[in-house]
TORTI-39158 format. One record per residue (C-alpha): residue in one letter; residue number from 0; x, y, z. Coordinates in steps of 0.5 Angstrom, whole numbers. Each point is the difference from the previous one (the first is absolute). Example, Ala and Ser with C-alpha at 12.3 -4.5 7.8 and 13.67 -1.06 7.14 Angstrom:
<recs>
<rec aa="a" i="0" east="25" north="-9" up="16"/>
<rec aa="s" i="1" east="2" north="7" up="-2"/>
</recs>
This chain:
<recs>
<rec aa="x" i="0" east="-86" north="56" up="24"/>
<rec aa="x" i="1" east="5" north="6" up="-1"/>
<rec aa="x" i="2" east="5" north="-4" up="5"/>
<rec aa="x" i="3" east="-1" north="-7" up="-4"/>
<rec aa="x" i="4" east="2" north="3" up="-7"/>
<rec aa="x" i="5" east="8" north="1" up="2"/>
<rec aa="x" i="6" east="0" north="-6" up="4"/>
<rec aa="x" i="7" east="-3" north="-4" up="-6"/>
<rec aa="x" i="8" east="5" north="4" up="-5"/>
<rec aa="x" i="9" east="6" north="-2" up="5"/>
<rec aa="x" i="10" east="-2" north="-7" up="0"/>
<rec aa="x" i="11" east="0" north="0" up="-8"/>
<rec aa="x" i="12" east="7" north="3" up="1"/>
<rec aa="x" i="13" east="3" north="-5" up="4"/>
<rec aa="x" i="14" east="-3" north="-6" up="-4"/>
<rec aa="x" i="15" east="3" north="3" up="-6"/>
<rec aa="x" i="16" east="7" north="1" up="3"/>
<rec aa="x" i="17" east="-1" north="-7" up="2"/>
<rec aa="x" i="18" east="-2" north="-3" up="-7"/>
<rec aa="x" i="19" east="6" north="4" up="-3"/>
<rec aa="x" i="20" east="5" north="-2" up="5"/>
<rec aa="x" i="21" east="-2" north="-7" up="-1"/>
<rec aa="x" i="22" east="0" north="1" up="-8"/>
<rec aa="x" i="23" east="7" north="3" up="1"/>
<rec aa="x" i="24" east="3" north="-6" up="3"/>
<rec aa="x" i="25" east="-3" north="-5" up="-5"/>
<rec aa="x" i="26" east="6" north="1" up="-5"/>
<rec aa="x" i="27" east="5" north="0" up="5"/>
<rec aa="x" i="28" east="-2" north="-7" up="3"/>
<rec aa="x" i="29" east="-2" north="-3" up="-6"/>
<rec aa="x" i="30" east="6" north="2" up="-3"/>
<rec aa="x" i="31" east="4" north="-3" up="5"/>
<rec aa="x" i="32" east="-4" north="-6" up="3"/>
<rec aa="x" i="33" east="0" north="-4" up="-6"/>
<rec aa="x" i="34" east="-4" north="-6" up="3"/>
<rec aa="x" i="35" east="-7" north="2" up="0"/>
<rec aa="x" i="36" east="-2" north="-3" up="7"/>
<rec aa="x" i="37" east="5" north="4" up="3"/>
<rec aa="x" i="38" east="-2" north="7" up="-4"/>
<rec aa="x" i="39" east="-7" north="-2" up="2"/>
<rec aa="x" i="40" east="1" north="-1" up="7"/>
<rec aa="x" i="41" east="4" north="7" up="1"/>
<rec aa="x" i="42" east="-5" north="4" up="-4"/>
<rec aa="x" i="43" east="-5" north="-3" up="4"/>
<rec aa="x" i="44" east="4" north="2" up="6"/>
<rec aa="x" i="45" east="1" north="7" up="-2"/>
<rec aa="x" i="46" east="-7" north="1" up="-2"/>
<rec aa="x" i="47" east="-3" north="-2" up="7"/>
<rec aa="x" i="48" east="6" north="4" up="3"/>
<rec aa="x" i="49" east="3" north="5" up="-5"/>
<rec aa="x" i="50" east="5" north="4" up="5"/>
<rec aa="x" i="51" east="2" north="-6" up="4"/>
<rec aa="x" i="52" east="0" north="-5" up="-6"/>
<rec aa="x" i="53" east="4" north="4" up="-4"/>
<rec aa="x" i="54" east="5" north="1" up="6"/>
<rec aa="x" i="55" east="0" north="-7" up="1"/>
<rec aa="x" i="56" east="1" north="-1" up="-8"/>
<rec aa="x" i="57" east="6" north="4" up="0"/>
<rec aa="x" i="58" east="3" north="-3" up="6"/>
<rec aa="x" i="59" east="-2" north="-8" up="-2"/>
<rec aa="x" i="60" east="-2" north="0" up="-7"/>
<rec aa="x" i="61" east="4" north="5" up="-4"/>
<rec aa="x" i="62" east="5" north="-3" up="-5"/>
<rec aa="x" i="63" east="5" north="3" up="-4"/>
<rec aa="x" i="64" east="0" north="-1" up="-7"/>
<rec aa="x" i="65" east="4" north="-7" up="-2"/>
<rec aa="x" i="66" east="4" north="0" up="-6"/>
<rec aa="x" i="67" east="-1" north="-5" up="-5"/>
<rec aa="x" i="68" east="5" north="-6" up="1"/>
<rec aa="x" i="69" east="6" north="0" up="-4"/>
<rec aa="x" i="70" east="2" north="-7" up="1"/>
<rec aa="x" i="71" east="0" north="-4" up="-6"/>
<rec aa="x" i="72" east="-3" north="-7" up="0"/>
<rec aa="x" i="73" east="4" north="-7" up="1"/>
<rec aa="x" i="74" east="-1" north="-6" up="-4"/>
<rec aa="x" i="75" east="-5" north="-4" up="4"/>
<rec aa="x" i="76" east="-7" north="-1" up="2"/>
<rec aa="x" i="77" east="-5" north="5" up="2"/>
<rec aa="x" i="78" east="2" north="0" up="7"/>
<rec aa="x" i="79" east="7" north="1" up="-1"/>
<rec aa="x" i="80" east="-1" north="6" up="-5"/>
<rec aa="x" i="81" east="-5" north="3" up="5"/>
<rec aa="x" i="82" east="5" north="0" up="5"/>
<rec aa="x" i="83" east="6" north="2" up="-5"/>
<rec aa="x" i="84" east="-4" north="6" up="-2"/>
<rec aa="x" i="85" east="-2" north="3" up="6"/>
<rec aa="x" i="86" east="6" north="-2" up="4"/>
<rec aa="x" i="87" east="6" north="-1" up="-5"/>
<rec aa="x" i="88" east="1" north="-6" up="4"/>
<rec aa="x" i="89" east="2" north="-7" up="-5"/>
<rec aa="x" i="90" east="-1" north="-7" up="3"/>
<rec aa="x" i="91" east="7" north="-2" up="3"/>
<rec aa="x" i="92" east="2" north="-7" up="-1"/>
<rec aa="x" i="93" east="5" north="-2" up="5"/>
<rec aa="x" i="94" east="-3" north="0" up="7"/>
<rec aa="x" i="95" east="-1" north="-4" up="7"/>
<rec aa="x" i="96" east="-6" north="1" up="4"/>
<rec aa="x" i="97" east="-1" north="-2" up="7"/>
<rec aa="x" i="98" east="-8" north="0" up="2"/>
<rec aa="x" i="99" east="-1" north="3" up="7"/>
<rec aa="x" i="100" east="-7" north="-2" up="2"/>
<rec aa="x" i="101" east="0" north="4" up="7"/>
<rec aa="x" i="102" east="3" north="5" up="5"/>
<rec aa="x" i="103" east="5" north="-6" up="3"/>
<rec aa="x" i="104" east="3" north="-2" up="-7"/>
<rec aa="x" i="105" east="0" north="7" up="-2"/>
<rec aa="x" i="106" east="4" north="4" up="6"/>
<rec aa="x" i="107" east="4" north="-6" up="1"/>
<rec aa="x" i="108" east="3" north="0" up="-8"/>
<rec aa="x" i="109" east="0" north="8" up="0"/>
<rec aa="x" i="110" east="4" north="0" up="7"/>
<rec aa="x" i="111" east="5" north="-5" up="-3"/>
<rec aa="x" i="112" east="1" north="5" up="-6"/>
<rec aa="x" i="113" east="1" north="6" up="4"/>
<rec aa="x" i="114" east="5" north="-3" up="4"/>
<rec aa="x" i="115" east="4" north="-3" up="-6"/>
<rec aa="x" i="116" east="0" north="7" up="-4"/>
<rec aa="x" i="117" east="6" north="3" up="-1"/>
<rec aa="x" i="118" east="-1" north="6" up="-4"/>
<rec aa="x" i="119" east="-7" north="3" up="0"/>
<rec aa="x" i="120" east="-7" north="-1" up="2"/>
<rec aa="x" i="121" east="-6" north="3" up="-3"/>
<rec aa="x" i="122" east="-7" north="0" up="4"/>
<rec aa="x" i="123" east="-6" north="2" up="-2"/>
<rec aa="x" i="124" east="-7" north="-1" up="4"/>
<rec aa="x" i="125" east="-7" north="2" up="1"/>
<rec aa="x" i="126" east="0" north="-2" up="7"/>
<rec aa="x" i="127" east="6" north="0" up="5"/>
<rec aa="x" i="128" east="-2" north="0" up="7"/>
<rec aa="x" i="129" east="4" north="1" up="6"/>
<rec aa="x" i="130" east="-1" north="-7" up="3"/>
<rec aa="x" i="131" east="4" north="-6" up="2"/>
<rec aa="x" i="132" east="1" north="-2" up="-8"/>
<rec aa="x" i="133" east="1" north="7" up="-2"/>
<rec aa="x" i="134" east="5" north="2" up="6"/>
<rec aa="x" i="135" east="4" north="-7" up="-2"/>
<rec aa="x" i="136" east="1" north="2" up="-7"/>
<rec aa="x" i="137" east="1" north="7" up="2"/>
<rec aa="x" i="138" east="6" north="-2" up="4"/>
<rec aa="x" i="139" east="3" north="-4" up="-6"/>
<rec aa="x" i="140" east="0" north="6" up="-4"/>
<rec aa="x" i="141" east="3" north="4" up="5"/>
<rec aa="x" i="142" east="6" north="-5" up="1"/>
<rec aa="x" i="143" east="1" north="0" up="-8"/>
<rec aa="x" i="144" east="0" north="7" up="-1"/>
<rec aa="x" i="145" east="5" north="1" up="6"/>
<rec aa="x" i="146" east="4" north="-5" up="-4"/>
<rec aa="x" i="147" east="0" north="4" up="-6"/>
<rec aa="x" i="148" east="-6" north="-3" up="-4"/>
<rec aa="x" i="149" east="-4" north="5" up="-4"/>
<rec aa="x" i="150" east="-7" north="-1" up="3"/>
<rec aa="x" i="151" east="-6" north="4" up="-3"/>
<rec aa="x" i="152" east="-7" north="-1" up="3"/>
<rec aa="x" i="153" east="-7" north="3" up="-4"/>
<rec aa="x" i="154" east="-6" north="-1" up="5"/>
<rec aa="x" i="155" east="-7" north="3" up="-2"/>
<rec aa="x" i="156" east="-2" north="6" up="5"/>
<rec aa="x" i="157" east="-7" north="-3" up="1"/>
<rec aa="x" i="158" east="1" north="-7" up="0"/>
<rec aa="x" i="159" east="6" north="1" up="5"/>
<rec aa="x" i="160" east="-3" north="5" up="5"/>
<rec aa="x" i="161" east="2" north="-5" up="6"/>
<rec aa="x" i="162" east="7" north="1" up="-2"/>
<rec aa="x" i="163" east="3" north="4" up="6"/>
<rec aa="x" i="164" east="5" north="6" up="-1"/>
<rec aa="x" i="165" east="4" north="-4" up="5"/>
<rec aa="x" i="166" east="2" north="-6" up="-4"/>
<rec aa="x" i="167" east="1" north="5" up="-6"/>
<rec aa="x" i="168" east="4" north="4" up="4"/>
<rec aa="x" i="169" east="5" north="-6" up="1"/>
<rec aa="x" i="170" east="0" north="-2" up="-7"/>
<rec aa="x" i="171" east="2" north="7" up="-2"/>
<rec aa="x" i="172" east="5" north="0" up="5"/>
<rec aa="x" i="173" east="3" north="-6" up="-3"/>
<rec aa="x" i="174" east="0" north="3" up="-7"/>
<rec aa="x" i="175" east="-6" north="-4" up="-3"/>
<rec aa="x" i="176" east="-4" north="5" up="-5"/>
<rec aa="x" i="177" east="-7" north="0" up="1"/>
<rec aa="x" i="178" east="-6" north="3" up="-4"/>
<rec aa="x" i="179" east="-7" north="1" up="1"/>
<rec aa="x" i="180" east="-5" north="-1" up="-6"/>
<rec aa="x" i="181" east="-5" north="6" up="0"/>
<rec aa="x" i="182" east="0" north="2" up="7"/>
<rec aa="x" i="183" east="-6" north="4" up="2"/>
<rec aa="x" i="184" east="1" north="7" up="3"/>
<rec aa="x" i="185" east="-6" north="4" up="3"/>
<rec aa="x" i="186" east="-2" north="4" up="-2"/>
<rec aa="x" i="187" east="3" north="-1" up="-7"/>
<rec aa="x" i="188" east="-2" north="-6" up="-3"/>
<rec aa="x" i="189" east="2" north="-3" up="-7"/>
<rec aa="x" i="190" east="-4" north="-2" up="-5"/>
<rec aa="x" i="191" east="2" north="-7" up="1"/>
<rec aa="x" i="192" east="-2" north="-1" up="7"/>
<rec aa="x" i="193" east="-4" north="-6" up="-2"/>
<rec aa="x" i="194" east="5" north="-3" up="-5"/>
<rec aa="x" i="195" east="5" north="-4" up="4"/>
<rec aa="x" i="196" east="6" north="-4" up="-1"/>
<rec aa="x" i="197" east="-2" north="-7" up="1"/>
<rec aa="x" i="198" east="6" north="-4" up="-2"/>
<rec aa="x" i="199" east="4" north="-5" up="4"/>
<rec aa="x" i="200" east="7" north="0" up="-3"/>
<rec aa="x" i="201" east="7" north="-2" up="3"/>
<rec aa="x" i="202" east="7" north="-1" up="-4"/>
<rec aa="x" i="203" east="6" north="-2" up="3"/>
<rec aa="x" i="204" east="7" north="1" up="-4"/>
<rec aa="x" i="205" east="-4" north="0" up="-6"/>
<rec aa="x" i="206" east="0" north="-7" up="0"/>
<rec aa="x" i="207" east="-6" north="-2" up="4"/>
<rec aa="x" i="208" east="-7" north="3" up="0"/>
<rec aa="x" i="209" east="-7" north="-1" up="4"/>
<rec aa="x" i="210" east="-7" north="2" up="-2"/>
<rec aa="x" i="211" east="-7" north="-2" up="2"/>
<rec aa="x" i="212" east="-5" north="2" up="5"/>
<rec aa="x" i="213" east="4" north="-1" up="6"/>
<rec aa="x" i="214" east="1" north="7" up="4"/>
<rec aa="x" i="215" east="5" north="1" up="6"/>
<rec aa="x" i="216" east="-5" north="-2" up="6"/>
<rec aa="x" i="217" east="0" north="-5" up="5"/>
<rec aa="x" i="218" east="-8" north="-2" up="-1"/>
<rec aa="x" i="219" east="3" north="-4" up="-6"/>
<rec aa="x" i="220" east="3" north="-4" up="5"/>
<rec aa="x" i="221" east="-4" north="0" up="6"/>
<rec aa="x" i="222" east="-7" north="2" up="-3"/>
<rec aa="x" i="223" east="-5" north="5" up="2"/>
<rec aa="x" i="224" east="-7" north="0" up="2"/>
<rec aa="x" i="225" east="-2" north="-3" up="-7"/>
<rec aa="x" i="226" east="5" north="-6" up="2"/>
<rec aa="x" i="227" east="6" north="-2" up="-4"/>
<rec aa="x" i="228" east="2" north="4" up="-7"/>
<rec aa="x" i="229" east="0" north="-4" up="-6"/>
<rec aa="x" i="230" east="5" north="3" up="-5"/>
<rec aa="x" i="231" east="4" north="-1" up="-6"/>
<rec aa="x" i="232" east="7" north="2" up="-1"/>
<rec aa="x" i="233" east="6" north="-1" up="-5"/>
<rec aa="x" i="234" east="7" north="0" up="0"/>
<rec aa="x" i="235" east="3" north="1" up="-6"/>
<rec aa="x" i="236" east="7" north="-1" up="-3"/>
<rec aa="x" i="237" east="3" north="1" up="-7"/>
<rec aa="x" i="238" east="-2" north="5" up="-6"/>
<rec aa="x" i="239" east="-7" north="3" up="3"/>
<rec aa="x" i="240" east="4" north="3" up="6"/>
<rec aa="x" i="241" east="3" north="5" up="-5"/>
<rec aa="x" i="242" east="-7" north="2" up="-1"/>
<rec aa="x" i="243" east="-2" north="1" up="7"/>
<rec aa="x" i="244" east="6" north="4" up="2"/>
<rec aa="x" i="245" east="-1" north="5" up="-6"/>
<rec aa="x" i="246" east="-7" north="0" up="3"/>
<rec aa="x" i="247" east="2" north="2" up="7"/>
<rec aa="x" i="248" east="5" north="5" up="-3"/>
<rec aa="x" i="249" east="-5" north="3" up="-4"/>
<rec aa="x" i="250" east="-4" north="1" up="6"/>
<rec aa="x" i="251" east="6" north="2" up="4"/>
<rec aa="x" i="252" east="0" north="6" up="-5"/>
<rec aa="x" i="253" east="-7" north="2" up="1"/>
<rec aa="x" i="254" east="0" north="0" up="7"/>
<rec aa="x" i="255" east="7" north="3" up="1"/>
<rec aa="x" i="256" east="2" north="3" up="-6"/>
<rec aa="x" i="257" east="6" north="-4" up="-1"/>
<rec aa="x" i="258" east="2" north="-3" up="-6"/>
<rec aa="x" i="259" east="4" north="-7" up="2"/>
<rec aa="x" i="260" east="4" north="-3" up="-5"/>
<rec aa="x" i="261" east="-3" north="-7" up="-2"/>
<rec aa="x" i="262" east="6" north="-3" up="-2"/>
<rec aa="x" i="263" east="3" north="1" up="7"/>
<rec aa="x" i="264" east="-5" north="-4" up="3"/>
<rec aa="x" i="265" east="-2" north="-6" up="-5"/>
<rec aa="x" i="266" east="5" north="-6" up="1"/>
<rec aa="x" i="267" east="1" north="-6" up="-5"/>
<rec aa="x" i="268" east="-2" north="-7" up="2"/>
<rec aa="x" i="269" east="1" north="-7" up="-3"/>
<rec aa="x" i="270" east="-7" north="-3" up="0"/>
<rec aa="x" i="271" east="-1" north="-3" up="-7"/>
<rec aa="x" i="272" east="-7" north="-4" up="2"/>
<rec aa="x" i="273" east="-5" north="3" up="-5"/>
<rec aa="x" i="274" east="-6" north="3" up="5"/>
<rec aa="x" i="275" east="-3" north="6" up="-4"/>
<rec aa="x" i="276" east="-2" north="5" up="4"/>
<rec aa="x" i="277" east="-3" north="7" up="-2"/>
<rec aa="x" i="278" east="-1" north="6" up="5"/>
<rec aa="x" i="279" east="-6" north="4" up="0"/>
<rec aa="x" i="280" east="-2" north="6" up="4"/>
<rec aa="x" i="281" east="-5" north="6" up="0"/>
<rec aa="x" i="282" east="1" north="7" up="2"/>
<rec aa="x" i="283" east="-1" north="7" up="-3"/>
<rec aa="x" i="284" east="1" north="0" up="-8"/>
<rec aa="x" i="285" east="0" north="-5" up="-5"/>
<rec aa="x" i="286" east="0" north="-6" up="5"/>
<rec aa="x" i="287" east="-6" north="2" up="4"/>
<rec aa="x" i="288" east="-5" north="-5" up="-3"/>
<rec aa="x" i="289" east="6" north="-5" up="-2"/>
<rec aa="x" i="290" east="-2" north="-5" up="6"/>
<rec aa="x" i="291" east="-7" north="0" up="-1"/>
<rec aa="x" i="292" east="0" north="-1" up="-8"/>
<rec aa="x" i="293" east="5" north="-5" up="1"/>
<rec aa="x" i="294" east="-4" north="-4" up="5"/>
<rec aa="x" i="295" east="-6" north="1" up="-5"/>
<rec aa="x" i="296" east="4" north="-3" up="-6"/>
<rec aa="x" i="297" east="2" north="-6" up="4"/>
<rec aa="x" i="298" east="-7" north="-1" up="2"/>
<rec aa="x" i="299" east="-3" north="0" up="-6"/>
<rec aa="x" i="300" east="5" north="-4" up="-4"/>
<rec aa="x" i="301" east="-1" north="-6" up="5"/>
<rec aa="x" i="302" east="-2" north="-6" up="-3"/>
<rec aa="x" i="303" east="-1" north="-5" up="7"/>
<rec aa="x" i="304" east="1" north="4" up="6"/>
<rec aa="x" i="305" east="0" north="7" up="4"/>
<rec aa="x" i="306" east="2" north="0" up="7"/>
<rec aa="x" i="307" east="0" north="6" up="4"/>
<rec aa="x" i="308" east="1" north="2" up="7"/>
<rec aa="x" i="309" east="0" north="7" up="3"/>
<rec aa="x" i="310" east="-2" north="3" up="7"/>
<rec aa="x" i="311" east="-4" north="5" up="-3"/>
<rec aa="x" i="312" east="-5" north="-1" up="-6"/>
<rec aa="x" i="313" east="-2" north="6" up="-4"/>
<rec aa="x" i="314" east="2" north="-1" up="-7"/>
<rec aa="x" i="315" east="-1" north="6" up="-5"/>
<rec aa="x" i="316" east="-4" north="-2" up="-6"/>
<rec aa="x" i="317" east="5" north="-2" up="-4"/>
<rec aa="x" i="318" east="2" north="-6" up="5"/>
<rec aa="x" i="319" east="-7" north="-2" up="2"/>
<rec aa="x" i="320" east="-2" north="0" up="-8"/>
<rec aa="x" i="321" east="6" north="-5" up="-1"/>
<rec aa="x" i="322" east="-2" north="-4" up="6"/>
<rec aa="x" i="323" east="-7" north="-1" up="-3"/>
<rec aa="x" i="324" east="2" north="-1" up="-7"/>
<rec aa="x" i="325" east="5" north="-5" up="2"/>
<rec aa="x" i="326" east="-5" north="-4" up="4"/>
<rec aa="x" i="327" east="-6" north="0" up="-5"/>
<rec aa="x" i="328" east="5" north="-2" up="-5"/>
<rec aa="x" i="329" east="1" north="-7" up="4"/>
<rec aa="x" i="330" east="7" north="2" up="4"/>
<rec aa="x" i="331" east="0" north="-2" up="7"/>
<rec aa="x" i="332" east="0" north="6" up="4"/>
<rec aa="x" i="333" east="2" north="0" up="7"/>
<rec aa="x" i="334" east="0" north="6" up="5"/>
<rec aa="x" i="335" east="2" north="0" up="7"/>
<rec aa="x" i="336" east="-1" north="6" up="5"/>
<rec aa="x" i="337" east="0" north="0" up="7"/>
<rec aa="x" i="338" east="-6" north="-1" up="4"/>
<rec aa="x" i="339" east="1" north="7" up="3"/>
<rec aa="x" i="340" east="6" north="5" up="-1"/>
<rec aa="x" i="341" east="3" north="6" up="4"/>
<rec aa="x" i="342" east="-5" north="4" up="-3"/>
<rec aa="x" i="343" east="-8" north="0" up="1"/>
<rec aa="x" i="344" east="-1" north="4" up="-6"/>
<rec aa="x" i="345" east="4" north="-4" up="-5"/>
<rec aa="x" i="346" east="-4" north="-6" up="3"/>
<rec aa="x" i="347" east="-7" north="3" up="-2"/>
<rec aa="x" i="348" east="3" north="2" up="-7"/>
<rec aa="x" i="349" east="3" north="-7" up="-1"/>
<rec aa="x" i="350" east="-7" north="-3" up="2"/>
<rec aa="x" i="351" east="-3" north="4" up="-5"/>
<rec aa="x" i="352" east="4" north="-4" up="-6"/>
<rec aa="x" i="353" east="-2" north="-6" up="3"/>
<rec aa="x" i="354" east="-6" north="-1" up="-4"/>
<rec aa="x" i="355" east="3" north="2" up="-7"/>
<rec aa="x" i="356" east="5" north="-5" up="1"/>
<rec aa="x" i="357" east="-4" north="-6" up="2"/>
<rec aa="x" i="358" east="-5" north="2" up="-6"/>
<rec aa="x" i="359" east="6" north="0" up="-5"/>
<rec aa="x" i="360" east="2" north="-7" up="3"/>
<rec aa="x" i="361" east="6" north="2" up="4"/>
<rec aa="x" i="362" east="2" north="-4" up="6"/>
<rec aa="x" i="363" east="0" north="4" up="6"/>
<rec aa="x" i="364" east="4" north="-2" up="6"/>
<rec aa="x" i="365" east="0" north="3" up="7"/>
<rec aa="x" i="366" east="7" north="-1" up="4"/>
<rec aa="x" i="367" east="-2" north="-1" up="7"/>
<rec aa="x" i="368" east="7" north="-2" up="3"/>
<rec aa="x" i="369" east="2" north="7" up="2"/>
<rec aa="x" i="370" east="1" north="6" up="-5"/>
<rec aa="x" i="371" east="2" north="-2" up="-7"/>
<rec aa="x" i="372" east="4" north="6" up="-2"/>
<rec aa="x" i="373" east="4" north="-4" up="-6"/>
<rec aa="x" i="374" east="-1" north="4" up="-7"/>
<rec aa="x" i="375" east="1" north="-6" up="-5"/>
<rec aa="x" i="376" east="-3" north="-1" up="-7"/>
<rec aa="x" i="377" east="1" north="-7" up="-3"/>
<rec aa="x" i="378" east="-2" north="-1" up="-8"/>
<rec aa="x" i="379" east="0" north="-7" up="-2"/>
<rec aa="x" i="380" east="7" north="-4" up="1"/>
<rec aa="x" i="381" east="4" north="5" up="-3"/>
<rec aa="x" i="382" east="0" north="7" up="3"/>
<rec aa="x" i="383" east="-1" north="3" up="7"/>
<rec aa="x" i="384" east="1" north="7" up="3"/>
<rec aa="x" i="385" east="2" north="1" up="7"/>
<rec aa="x" i="386" east="1" north="7" up="3"/>
<rec aa="x" i="387" east="-3" north="6" up="4"/>
<rec aa="x" i="388" east="-7" north="2" up="-4"/>
<rec aa="x" i="389" east="-6" north="-2" up="2"/>
<rec aa="x" i="390" east="-6" north="-1" up="-4"/>
<rec aa="x" i="391" east="-3" north="7" up="1"/>
<rec aa="x" i="392" east="-1" north="7" up="-2"/>
<rec aa="x" i="393" east="5" north="3" up="5"/>
<rec aa="x" i="394" east="6" north="-5" up="-2"/>
<rec aa="x" i="395" east="-1" north="0" up="-8"/>
<rec aa="x" i="396" east="-2" north="7" up="-1"/>
<rec aa="x" i="397" east="3" north="4" up="5"/>
<rec aa="x" i="398" east="6" north="-3" up="4"/>
<rec aa="x" i="399" east="7" north="-2" up="-2"/>
<rec aa="x" i="400" east="0" north="-7" up="0"/>
<rec aa="x" i="401" east="5" north="-6" up="-3"/>
<rec aa="x" i="402" east="-1" north="-7" up="-2"/>
<rec aa="x" i="403" east="4" north="-6" up="-3"/>
<rec aa="x" i="404" east="-3" north="-4" up="-6"/>
<rec aa="x" i="405" east="3" north="-6" up="0"/>
<rec aa="x" i="406" east="0" north="-5" up="-6"/>
<rec aa="x" i="407" east="3" north="-6" up="3"/>
<rec aa="x" i="408" east="-5" north="-7" up="1"/>
<rec aa="x" i="409" east="4" north="-2" up="6"/>
<rec aa="x" i="410" east="-1" north="6" up="4"/>
<rec aa="x" i="411" east="-7" north="1" up="-3"/>
<rec aa="x" i="412" east="-2" north="-8" up="3"/>
<rec aa="x" i="413" east="3" north="2" up="6"/>
<rec aa="x" i="414" east="-4" north="6" up="1"/>
<rec aa="x" i="415" east="-6" north="-4" up="-2"/>
<rec aa="x" i="416" east="2" north="-5" up="5"/>
<rec aa="x" i="417" east="0" north="6" up="5"/>
<rec aa="x" i="418" east="-7" north="2" up="-2"/>
<rec aa="x" i="419" east="-3" north="-7" up="1"/>
<rec aa="x" i="420" east="3" north="0" up="7"/>
<rec aa="x" i="421" east="-4" north="7" up="1"/>
<rec aa="x" i="422" east="-6" north="-3" up="-3"/>
<rec aa="x" i="423" east="0" north="-5" up="6"/>
<rec aa="x" i="424" east="-1" north="6" up="4"/>
<rec aa="x" i="425" east="-6" north="3" up="-4"/>
<rec aa="x" i="426" east="-7" north="-1" up="0"/>
<rec aa="x" i="427" east="-3" north="1" up="-7"/>
<rec aa="x" i="428" east="-6" north="5" up="-1"/>
<rec aa="x" i="429" east="-6" north="-3" up="-4"/>
<rec aa="x" i="430" east="-5" north="4" up="-3"/>
<rec aa="x" i="431" east="-6" north="-4" up="4"/>
<rec aa="x" i="432" east="3" north="2" up="6"/>
<rec aa="x" i="433" east="2" north="7" up="-2"/>
<rec aa="x" i="434" east="-5" north="4" up="4"/>
<rec aa="x" i="435" east="3" north="6" up="3"/>
<rec aa="x" i="436" east="-4" north="5" up="5"/>
<rec aa="x" i="437" east="-4" north="5" up="-4"/>
<rec aa="x" i="438" east="3" north="6" up="4"/>
<rec aa="x" i="439" east="7" north="-3" up="-2"/>
<rec aa="x" i="440" east="-2" north="-1" up="-7"/>
<rec aa="x" i="441" east="-3" north="7" up="-1"/>
<rec aa="x" i="442" east="6" north="3" up="4"/>
<rec aa="x" i="443" east="5" north="-4" up="-4"/>
<rec aa="x" i="444" east="-3" north="2" up="-7"/>
<rec aa="x" i="445" east="0" north="7" up="2"/>
<rec aa="x" i="446" east="7" north="0" up="2"/>
<rec aa="x" i="447" east="2" north="-3" up="-6"/>
<rec aa="x" i="448" east="-2" north="6" up="-4"/>
<rec aa="x" i="449" east="6" north="4" up="3"/>
<rec aa="x" i="450" east="5" north="-6" up="1"/>
<rec aa="x" i="451" east="4" north="3" up="-6"/>
<rec aa="x" i="452" east="1" north="6" up="6"/>
<rec aa="x" i="453" east="2" north="-5" up="5"/>
</recs>
């Protein structure tokens, strides 16, 4: 009896410390995590595993307070104003766009632009691999740098972990400047360890730019164990190139601490065709939710159709609600996702959203002809977004992303035609046939609770 009293007292002390620890994290987490699902997931993890959960939050969930947006609104619809307030970019009017629907087209166009460059090459990628296509592009960059061009490359330290030191040393020896985004150095960690640079940007001579979903890796050409990779990329000339150049320069200042004069890297052009493009991005600061909010605004204001393709589908609440509202309001909503992705966990979570979509009247399609990696949003016949952002928490709430909102009917029709071609390689998921195994449904629903952390 005497021995049990100290034991009981010790248990009460431990429980009290546990409770105080958890309560102490509530104001910190709820102040920073403004999306309720994210806050609830983090608080649940800290409640279950106080020390490990707090450490993981510091490493993966902590965000510095974002300053309020200082950009003024622009004349235009809700979508244009959301992007203008978040990113400071206005719709650019005079542009030329070439749609690059796969790796063959994208790499052929990119290599041609790199070879024609005469002054500067700026590249920013999530993944650069030391493989056949990576070495081909590296050799071009090395030749250009030796010829006197300014060549700068930003790569994500996690996404490009297979980029070899040998390749980097050869690039540096040729005069190429490189920078790794948020490298992880043991045992010192950064609070942004899970916040990755997911952008894919190239600007040559300040005249031609590329963006979209295609990284520098040979599986975009040859495929892999999932089959051929289906993706979407853009080649852009005109006014919008200046915004992409400024974005690269801002990212360069972040990773290298060097402020480049944007006037040296933005070139005039002679394009007079009216093709409006507005660049939007997501990163820490006022633009953190810009892409997510712009997607939601475009969806809820659709009058006829909404078409989405995304390799990962774990939509934040605002996007899921937008899709439901649109479908229940009579808009034809089509969502295309791969039959399976390169992440079994995200596949399970994506499955947990199927019932929600089908109940709302959304048409859901599974792409069977390889791996669907395209990030595409098409609204009615007048608006499309092509870029790097997936419809998931990680892309829209954590990563650095970029997308182009195109407001040109001809380009939108071409993207819709490509979407129709992809539908021919899909099977539609219908409510009466959607009967996942009980274990899969249960596990998917459980993982969905922590999807804001993934």
